[in-house]
C-alpha positions as CSV (number, residue, x, y, z in Angstrom):
1,M,7.4,14.4,34.5
2,A,7.7,10.7,33.9
3,L,5.6,8.9,31.3
4,K,2.6,7.1,32.7
5,V,0.5,4.6,30.8
6,E,-3.0,3.5,31.9
7,V,-4.8,0.8,30.0
8,L,-8.5,1.5,29.8
9,S,-9.7,-1.5,27.8
10,L,-8.3,-4.5,26.0
11,S,-10.8,-6.5,24.0
12,G,-10.0,-8.6,21.0
13,D,-7.8,-6.8,18.6
14,T,-8.4,-3.3,20.1
15,I,-6.6,-1.6,23.0
16,R,-7.4,1.9,24.5
17,F,-4.9,3.5,26.8
18,L,-3.9,6.8,28.3
19,L,-0.5,8.3,27.8
20,Q,0.5,11.0,30.2
21,G,3.6,13.1,30.6
22,C,4.6,13.8,27.0
23,D,3.9,16.4,24.3
24,V,2.2,16.1,20.9
25,A,5.5,15.3,19.1
26,F,6.2,12.2,21.2
27,A,2.6,11.0,21.0
28,N,2.6,11.3,17.2
29,A,6.0,9.6,17.0
30,L,4.6,6.7,18.9
31,R,1.6,6.6,16.6
32,R,3.8,6.7,13.4
33,T,6.1,4.0,14.8
34,M,3.2,1.6,15.4
35,I,2.0,2.1,11.9
36,A,5.3,2.1,10.0
37,E,8.1,0.4,12.0
38,V,6.6,-2.5,13.9
39,P,7.3,-5.6,11.7
40,C,4.7,-8.1,10.7
41,M,4.5,-10.9,8.2
42,T,2.8,-11.0,4.9
43,I,3.1,-12.6,1.5
44,D,5.8,-10.9,-0.6
45,D,6.5,-13.4,-3.4
46,I,4.1,-15.7,-5.2
47,F,4.7,-18.3,-7.9
48,I,1.5,-19.1,-9.7
49,F,1.5,-22.5,-11.4
50,D,-2.1,-22.6,-12.5
51,N,-4.8,-19.9,-12.6
52,S,-7.7,-20.6,-14.9
53,S,-10.0,-18.2,-13.1
54,V,-11.2,-15.0,-14.6
55,M,-9.0,-13.0,-12.2
56,P,-5.6,-12.0,-13.7
57,D,-2.5,-13.2,-12.0
58,E,-1.5,-9.7,-10.9
59,V,-4.8,-9.0,-9.2
60,L,-4.8,-12.4,-7.5
61,A,-1.2,-11.8,-6.2
62,H,-2.3,-8.3,-5.0
63,R,-5.2,-9.7,-3.0
64,V,-3.2,-12.6,-1.5
65,G,-0.5,-10.1,-0.5
66,L,-3.0,-8.0,1.5
67,V,-4.1,-11.0,3.6
68,P,-2.9,-10.3,7.2
69,L,-0.9,-13.3,8.7
70,V,-0.5,-14.1,12.4
71,T,3.1,-13.1,13.1
72,D,5.7,-14.8,15.3
73,L,8.2,-12.1,16.0
74,D,10.2,-14.4,18.3
75,S,11.0,-17.0,15.7
76,Y,11.7,-14.9,12.5
77,V,13.9,-12.0,11.6
78,L,13.7,-9.3,8.9
79,P,15.2,-10.5,5.6
80,E,17.8,-7.8,5.6
81,K,19.0,-9.0,9.0
82,C,19.1,-12.7,8.1
83,E,22.5,-14.3,7.5
84,C,21.2,-16.3,4.6
85,K,21.2,-13.3,2.2
86,S,19.0,-15.3,-0.1
87,D,16.4,-13.9,-2.5
88,L,14.0,-16.6,-1.5
89,G,15.0,-16.6,2.2
90,C,15.4,-19.4,4.6
91,S,13.6,-21.0,7.6
92,L,14.6,-18.0,9.8
93,C,13.2,-15.3,7.6
94,R,10.4,-16.7,5.5
95,V,7.4,-19.0,5.6
96,V,6.0,-20.9,2.6
97,L,2.3,-21.1,2.1
98,T,0.6,-23.1,-0.7
99,L,-2.8,-23.1,-2.3
100,D,-4.3,-25.9,-4.4
101,V,-8.0,-25.5,-5.1
102,E,-10.1,-26.7,-8.0
103,A,-13.8,-26.4,-8.6
104,D,-15.4,-29.6,-9.7
105,T,-19.1,-29.4,-10.7
106,E,-20.1,-26.3,-8.7
107,T,-18.9,-22.7,-8.3
108,R,-16.5,-22.4,-5.4
109,V,-15.2,-19.4,-3.6
110,V,-11.5,-19.6,-2.5
111,Y,-10.9,-18.2,1.0
112,S,-7.8,-17.3,2.9
113,G,-8.4,-20.3,5.0
114,D,-7.6,-22.5,2.0
115,L,-3.9,-21.4,2.3
116,V,-1.7,-24.1,3.8
117,S,1.2,-22.9,5.8
118,E,4.4,-24.9,6.6
119,D,4.4,-23.2,10.0
120,P,1.1,-23.6,12.0
121,K,1.9,-20.5,14.0
122,V,1.9,-18.3,10.8
123,V,-1.6,-18.6,9.3
124,P,-4.1,-16.1,7.9
125,A,-5.5,-13.9,10.7
126,S,-9.0,-14.6,9.4
127,P,-9.9,-17.8,7.4
128,D,-12.9,-16.0,5.8
129,I,-11.3,-13.5,3.5
130,P,-12.5,-14.2,-0.1
131,L,-9.7,-14.4,-2.7
132,V,-11.3,-15.5,-6.0
133,K,-14.4,-17.3,-7.3
134,L,-13.9,-20.4,-9.4
135,A,-16.4,-21.7,-12.0
136,P,-16.7,-25.4,-12.6
137,G,-13.5,-26.8,-14.0
138,Q,-11.3,-23.8,-13.0
139,A,-8.4,-24.1,-10.6
140,V,-5.8,-22.0,-8.7
141,R,-2.5,-23.4,-7.6
142,F,0.5,-21.3,-6.3
143,E,3.3,-21.2,-3.8
144,A,3.8,-18.1,-1.8
145,Y,6.6,-16.8,0.4
146,A,5.8,-14.7,3.5
147,R,8.3,-12.4,5.1
148,L,8.6,-9.8,7.8
149,G,8.5,-6.2,6.6
150,L,7.7,-2.7,7.7
151,G,4.8,-0.5,6.9
152,K,7.0,2.3,5.7
153,V,8.0,0.0,2.8
154,H,4.5,-1.1,1.9
155,A,1.1,-0.7,3.4
156,K,0.6,-4.5,3.5
157,W,3.1,-4.6,6.3
158,Q,1.2,-2.2,8.5
159,P,0.2,-4.2,11.7
160,V,-2.7,-1.9,12.5
161,S,-6.0,-1.1,10.8
162,M,-6.5,1.9,13.1
163,C,-4.0,3.8,15.2
164,V,-5.2,7.2,16.5
165,Y,-4.8,9.4,19.5
166,Q,-6.8,12.4,20.8
167,H,-6.4,15.1,23.4
168,V,-8.2,14.4,26.7
169,A,-10.6,17.1,27.8
170,E,-11.0,18.7,31.1
171,I,-14.6,19.8,31.8
172,S,-15.6,22.1,34.6
173,V,-19.1,23.1,35.5
174,D,-20.0,26.3,37.5
175,E,-22.8,24.8,39.7
176,K,-23.8,28.2,41.0
177,R,-24.5,29.5,37.5
178,C,-25.8,26.3,35.9
179,T,-29.6,26.3,35.5
180,L,-29.8,22.5,34.8
181,C,-31.8,23.3,31.6
182,G,-30.3,20.3,29.9
183,K,-29.5,22.0,26.6
184,C,-25.9,21.2,26.8
185,V,-26.8,17.5,27.3
186,E,-29.0,17.5,24.2
187,A,-26.3,19.4,22.1
188,C,-23.5,17.0,22.9
189,P,-23.2,14.5,20.0
190,R,-21.2,12.0,22.1
191,R,-23.4,11.9,25.2
192,V,-20.6,13.1,27.5
193,L,-22.9,14.9,29.9
194,A,-26.0,14.0,31.9
195,V,-28.2,15.5,34.6
196,E,-28.1,13.2,37.6
197,D,-29.3,13.8,41.2
198,G,-29.9,17.5,40.5
199,K,-26.4,18.1,39.1
200,L,-24.8,18.3,35.7
201,R,-22.2,15.5,35.6
202,V,-19.6,14.2,33.2
203,V,-20.5,10.6,32.5
204,D,-18.0,9.8,29.7
205,L,-15.0,12.1,29.7
206,Y,-13.0,10.1,27.2
207,A,-15.8,10.4,24.6
208,C,-15.4,14.2,24.5
209,T,-13.8,15.5,21.3
210,L,-13.7,19.2,22.5
211,C,-16.2,20.2,19.8
212,G,-17.6,23.0,22.0
213,A,-21.3,22.2,21.2
214,C,-22.2,22.1,24.9
215,A,-20.8,25.6,25.6
216,E,-22.5,27.0,22.6
217,A,-25.9,25.6,23.7
218,C,-25.6,27.0,27.3
219,P,-28.0,29.9,27.7
220,V,-25.9,31.5,30.4
221,E,-23.3,34.1,29.3
222,P,-20.5,33.4,29.8
223,P,-21.2,29.6,29.6
224,A,-21.5,27.7,32.9
225,I,-19.6,24.8,31.3
226,I,-16.0,25.1,30.2
227,Q,-13.9,22.7,28.1
228,R,-10.2,22.7,28.3
229,M,-7.6,20.6,26.6
230,K,-4.9,18.8,28.7
231,D,-1.6,19.3,26.9
232,D,0.2,16.2,28.3
233,L,-2.6,13.6,28.3
234,F,-3.6,11.6,25.2
235,L,-6.1,8.8,24.6
236,F,-4.8,6.2,22.1
237,T,-7.0,3.7,20.3
238,V,-5.1,0.9,18.5
239,E,-6.7,-1.8,16.4
240,S,-4.6,-4.6,15.1
241,T,-5.2,-6.3,11.8
242,G,-4.9,-9.6,13.6
243,C,-1.2,-10.2,12.9
244,L,-0.1,-9.2,16.4
245,P,-1.9,-8.7,19.7
246,P,-2.5,-4.9,20.1
247,E,-0.5,-4.7,23.3
248,R,2.4,-6.3,21.6
249,I,2.3,-3.7,18.9
250,V,2.5,-0.9,21.5
251,S,5.4,-2.5,23.3
252,E,7.3,-3.2,20.1
253,A,6.8,0.4,19.0
254,A,8.2,1.6,22.4
255,K,11.2,-0.6,21.9
256,V,11.8,0.8,18.4
257,L,11.6,4.4,19.8
258,M,14.0,3.6,22.6
259,E,16.5,2.1,20.1
260,K,16.4,5.2,18.0
261,L,16.8,7.5,21.0
262,D,19.8,5.5,22.1
263,E,21.3,5.7,18.7
264,F,20.7,9.4,18.5
265,S,22.2,10.1,22.0
266,G,25.2,8.0,21.0
267,K,25.8,10.2,17.9
268,I,25.5,13.3,20.1
269,R,28.2,12.0,22.5
270,R,30.5,11.2,19.5
271,G,29.8,14.5,17.8
272,E,28.3,12.9,14.8
273,T,25.3,15.2,14.5
274,D,26.4,16.7,11.2
275,E,26.3,14.5,8.1
276,E,27.8,15.5,4.8
277,I,25.5,15.6,1.8
278,E,27.1,13.7,-1.0
279,V,26.8,15.1,-4.5
280,F,25.3,12.6,-7.0
281,E,24.5,12.7,-10.6
282,A,21.0,11.6,-11.7
283,E,21.0,9.1,-14.6
284,E,19.6,10.4,-17.8
285,E,16.2,8.9,-18.5
286,V,16.0,7.0,-21.8
287,S,12.7,7.5,-23.5
288,R,11.0,4.3,-24.6
289,R,7.8,3.5,-26.4
290,L,5.1,1.1,-25.4
291,Y,6.2,-2.5,-25.8
292,S,4.1,-5.6,-26.0
293,V,4.9,-9.3,-26.5
294,G,5.4,-9.9,-30.2
295,A,6.1,-6.3,-31.1
296,G,9.7,-6.9,-32.0
297,D,12.9,-5.2,-30.8
298,F,12.9,-1.4,-30.6
299,E,16.2,-1.1,-32.5
300,E,15.0,-3.2,-35.4
301,D,11.8,-1.1,-35.6
302,E,13.9,2.1,-35.7
303,E,16.1,0.8,-38.5
304,E,13.1,-0.1,-40.5
305,E,11.6,3.4,-40.1
306,N,15.0,5.0,-41.2
307,E,15.0,2.9,-44.3
């Protein structure tokens, strides 16, 4: 059976669609690909020139790195695929963002919207993310480098804030045995059922989670309502962080899966399904003590102790 996709809704950063004609393994592979292997852009390096706020540099860098950026996949490439091979990147694999904010006489909150990007197409997905609060006289100045990356490397490169799928239910009602008591309607936590025009009807099938509460509440034995799970039909809900449109995330994930399948089928044709495991030696871990600035060299300390 061929794969079929039906979009149920697309609003803002969220898409809901049906995927039919596959098993759980493929549905989960698509979900994992959307989370871990669809590239998006975020800040990876930051050079702080001035930070007189109460927030340490490391915490500030962490907060800035988690700000989702609107991504232009058509204009930039992954750093490992760029020909520049530079640690700081080039115009094809990185975007420079700067921040220069100082609080004068009043307390000021620095937001993601204060970041200035050299590319107007790569900006924070939301300008209202608070980064740090400055007291009068305090300032924050830094230069940041944003790059494409994958969620399997770091969670900050995950393009989705939610990516889930569920089995779609199949609900049948034996009208001859149903007493229309309404107990199943009251027991359903998702309001899937309703009594309309003297019949028990399914009003929102995709809200059903197959919890079985309706069948348990039915006074008839065996229950007049039966829930079944469709093995080849899945309901996906994908919510973007704002870096990419949700429909683009789904299509890019499908491309990644197709590329992997093509590569795998090529290996099968060439007989390269077996890979040799190379023997390697693990480096011996050297034990070290805690070190802080001004503590001196370890070797000198050991010599003093021996004396």
